[in-house]
Structures are given as C-alpha cells and as structure tokens.
Residue, then its C-alpha position, 0 to 999 in steps of 0.5 A: m357751344k360746339a356750333l360756335m367752335r365749329a364756326g371758329a375753325i371752319l376753314i381748318s377743321v374736318a367735321c363729321v357728325a355721329a350717325s347710325g348704321v354702317a356710318q356710325e360704327q366708326p366714331a365721328a372725327k372730332r372737330v378741331k376746336s378753336n376760340k379764335p376765328a379763322p376768317t376768310t383771308t382770300l383777297p377780293a377779286a380784282p374789281a369789275p368795272s364796266t364792260g370794255d374797261i381798258a384797265y380791267g381788260a389789261y389786268q385780266r390778260g396779264l398786262y399789269l403795267t398797262a392796267l396800272a397806267e390806265a387805272t391810275k389815269r382814271a383814278e386821278a381824272t374821275q376819282d373812280p373807286k374801282s380803278m383805285t381798288l385795281i391799283a391796290e390789288i396790283y401793288l399788293n400782289g406785286n403784279g408787274v411792279k415791286q410789291d408795296e403793301k403800304k401803297a396798296a393800303e393807301w389805294y384801298r383806303l381811297a377806294a374804301d372811303r368812296g364806298d367800294r366794298e371790295a376795297q373795304f374788305g381788302l383794307g379789313l384784311l390788311y388790318l387783320t393781318g398787319r400787312g401795310v398797316a399796323r395790325d388792328r382787329a377793331e379796324a378790320a371789323r369796322h371795314f368788314q362791317a362796311a363791306a358786309e353792309g354793302g352786300y359783300a359775302p366774304a366780309a359778312y362771313n368774317l364779321a359773323l366770326f367776330y361776333v362769334e368770338g366776342q373779343v373785338v365786338p361784343k359777342d352776339i350770336a343773333a348778329a352772327v346768325k344774321w351775317f352768316r345767313a347774308a353770306a350763305d344766301q350768296d352761296l358762300a359755302d363756308a357760311q352755309y356750313a357754319l349756319a348748318g352747325l347752328y341749326q344742328e345744335g339750336t344755337g341762335v336759331a330754332k334747332s332743326q335737323e332738316e334746316a341744317v341738312r338743307w344748308l349742308g346740301r347747298a354747301a356740299a353742292l359747292g364743293q365744301i368738303p366737310a359739308m359734303v361728308e356730313y351731308a353724305i352721312a345724313l343721306f346714308n341714314g335718312n336723317g333730316v333728308a330722304k335716305d339715299e345710300a347710293g347718293a351718300a356713297r357718291l359724295f363719300r367718294r368725292a370727298a375721299l378723292a379730295g383726301n378727307a380721311v373720314a370720307q375714306n373710312r366711310l367709303a371703305r365700310i360701304l365697299f366692304t358691306g355693299r350698302g350704296l355700292p357693290v361689294d369690293p373688298v380690295e377697293g374698300a381695303a385701299w380706302h381703309l389704308l388711306a384713312r388709317a394712314q391719316g389717323v382714322a382707326d377702325p378695328l372692324l376694318d382692320e379685321f376685314l383687311a386681315k381676312l383678305s388673301k395676301d394677293d388682295q392685300a398687296a393689291a389694296e396697298k398698291r392702289a392706296a399708294a398710287r393715290v398718294g403719289g406712289k408711297l403709302p404713309p406708314h401706319t402709326 
C-alpha cells in the first residue's frame, strides 16, 4: 500500500526510507500520502520535424509568428501532424499570439487523430485539467493510453498513475507496473522512483531490495531528489548495494543543496560524526539548523549544537542563513 501511495504523490512528496547506523537515528520523514495521482502535467516539448524544417527552426529561435505561418501552411497543404502539434503549442502558450486554449485543443485533436503521440499527450493533459475542453478524466486516460502505446514516456507514467488510482480505469497494479517500467526504461526519473517503491514493498512485482536500489540509482543519476536521498541511505548502510559512506555523503550534499530537509539532516549527522566526510561541527550545525527550520527535529543534533562554543554557533547560523537568502527561518 505504501508503494501505491508513494506513486500517487510522487511529484509532491519528499520520501526517505528507514536506515541503520548514523542514517537511522533520525526517523525517516513520512511520505506525503494521497489517494489522488499527481500526473505529469508538463506540456510536451514542441514537436521535432525533420532537420531543416523552417517552422520548427523559427520556433526554436523565438520567431513564433514565422513558425505559426510556416506550420499552418504545411498543415493545410499536407495534413502534417507535427505541424499541427506545433500550432497547438503556440496557441496554448500564447507564443506571439493571443493565448487560445480552445484553438490549441482543436489543433491537438487534429494531430492526435493522425497518430501524433505528443498531441495525444497534450490533449490528454487538456482533458485532465479542463483547459480548452470540458474536464474529462476518462478522455484524458484514453489519450494517455494512445500516446503511451506510441512510446511516449510521460503518457505511460500518467497512465500508470491512473491504474494505481483505479477510478477512471479499473485498478490494475500489473498494468501500472507495465507502464511505469515503459516510462522508466526511457529514463523518466519519476517512473523509476515509483518502480523502486514497488520493488521495495513487493507490490505488483517480486520484492527485491537490489532491484529497488538499482532503479533508485538510475533516478538519482537523473537528479530526482527523493530518489537521491533514498539511494544515499542505501549506499550509507550497504542495503542492496555495496556500502559507500563517502558516496552517500556526496549525494546527501547534492540533495541538501537542493533544499531537501532529510538530506540536510543526514549530512549534518555525517559532519558531526565524520562518517563519509571529515568531521566539521560548524558545517554540520549549519545543515542541522536548515533541516530543523523545515521541521525535521533531531534531539541528538540539538545536543551537539548546544555543546559548540558561542562563536561556532554564530558561525553556523551565519552559514545557514546565507544558504536561504540571508535570513534563517525561525525554529518552531
């Protein structure tokens, strides 16, 4: 069940698994749980017609009116679906023209009917959000299905979330796994993270920590922050992967710099204990202050902080404040 909840909140949760040693003393942050999927809502990239295409080249250079004129000419002359999708993008985003979501939907539909997967995905998003069309999740699922079958990773991911949710389509974890994997194999990091959660708990697949960590590692390499934190914990403890405290520390630092409170807390512990990095109490205290300001309590680190000299405490506060624009949020 946790894996399903995690998949449903994948774009909005900060996840962290329980671990041992230094990484376990602070309880893992609770995952945000939701019964509603949070599908990928990023619009498809502008379609990529053949090399040298005038409309696409103009669009890439920001010459939107030229792009619109050339794409319209081609769409009318040859019924080219890529040109239709480009026109839809221009109207949807208001690039050089007045934004017109209904007109965007019309062009997406023309391209989708001709099998363009980016248009199918874009139309699905419009139905999901009610932009330019009446909101209709069943229609969104239908268009995501078509785009997913065409090999479009974001659509496969969204379709998997619908199968997890089980409201628009029948709940089907095997189908969710299939589509998460289809997206994950194309290096969609959120799908890799979701698939890792299923392997961690044995939901829809045979339970395998090694396989979970493999997918976490792939998502982490793509910069997916929650996956990076979980992979770092696995590295620190040697859980499903060869133990590497120094490698874990580097990942915790990357995630901490991105603002992840759990990573900030784990990095603080590493810096106070010297496991994976040299001991640096002032730097550790700075990261503890940042994590604490985001609600991650840690009595042990509070004790370490209290034992520092007043000068070191002041230096830690100054460093922490500098990382959040010069003013450290109040501790609650």
